[in-house]
C-alpha positions, 0 to 999 in steps of 0.5 A: 489479480486481487483488487485491494481496498485502501483505508488511509488512517489520519487522526483516527479517521478514514481519509484520502489525500491528494498526492500525499499532501497531509493538508489536502484530505477528504474524510470519508468516515469517523469509523475505520473498523466499519469501513473495513467491514464494508469492504469485507462484505463487498468481497475484499480478500485483503485490505491495505491500511496505512497510518498516515500520521505514523508515515510522517512522524516515524512511528505508529500513531493509529495503532488502536484503530488498526487493531480495531480493524483487525478484530472487526474483519476476518480477511487478511490485512496489510499495514504500512506507515511509520514502521521503523523498528523491529519491535513495531513490526512484531507488535503489528504481527502479534496483533494479527496483521498478515503483512507489513509494508516497509518504505522509508526503512527499506531505503534508510535502514537496511539492518531493519529490513534484514532482520524483519525479512529474516524473522518474517520471511515473505511477510514483509512487503517493499513499499516503493513510492516514487516521484519521477522514478525516484523513491520518496520517503518519510510520508512522501515529504522527501525524495531521495536520489535512489530510483525504484529500479536501482532499489529493486536490484539491490534488494533482489535477494531478500525474502520479500513477499511483494513490492507495492509500486505507487506513482505519487503524481497519480495518487488520489488524482483519478487519472489512471495508473502509470502503465509504462512505469508499472511495466518497467517495475514488473520486468525488473522485479524479482518479487510479485508486484502490486499496483497503486495510484490513479486507478479509477475505472474497470478499464484501468484494472484490466490494463493493469492485469494485462501487464502479466502474471507478475502483477498480483494486485491493485490497490484502490482508494479514492475512486471507491470512496467517491463512487467512480468505481463500484467494488463488486463490479470491479471484482466481477469484471476481473473474474 
């Protein structure tokens, strides 16, 4: 199971939010590319990047910084946040990004999901961000009536590379992942699952891995930046 460091980009800086609240940020670095190099040097095989401004505003706002990350590291990167058009998908992939995460668009613009998956099979990831089991959109500022499980069922035939499941209530809170929800997602998902939200200890990573081979990765953010989880130790514990 991969341990994937997260870099959330807001106004060109590496930050972490509490439960997706744009006003509740902690700034960890003014140099996003340097942060990416830090995780690569620690052994990361993939880095998860989110354009927070883009997620809220519906279009890329931090593209130059994400492009700088692509040029700074040799590992794969996956990017989400504000990707609502096929031209944006192409722009990121042309810049060398490995995989694209579609969240809001997967729920509200099925045509985009169709076209993106057709043109780039397995390079599109489904970002399932849920609050009380229901899918949140637009940078978590709005919650739909669609459940994560129902959306997975509807999209089961799509050539999606993986699903990233984030429990919003756990994100940035360091209280541990929602294992029961992850277990349910893993049971219903026709795609590989990447866990996100609340992971703060090696024991959390081991608990996520114990859910079975369907869970192929775990995204970790705040715990790494706050020093509660050492990345090298995490990798060693999972080997």
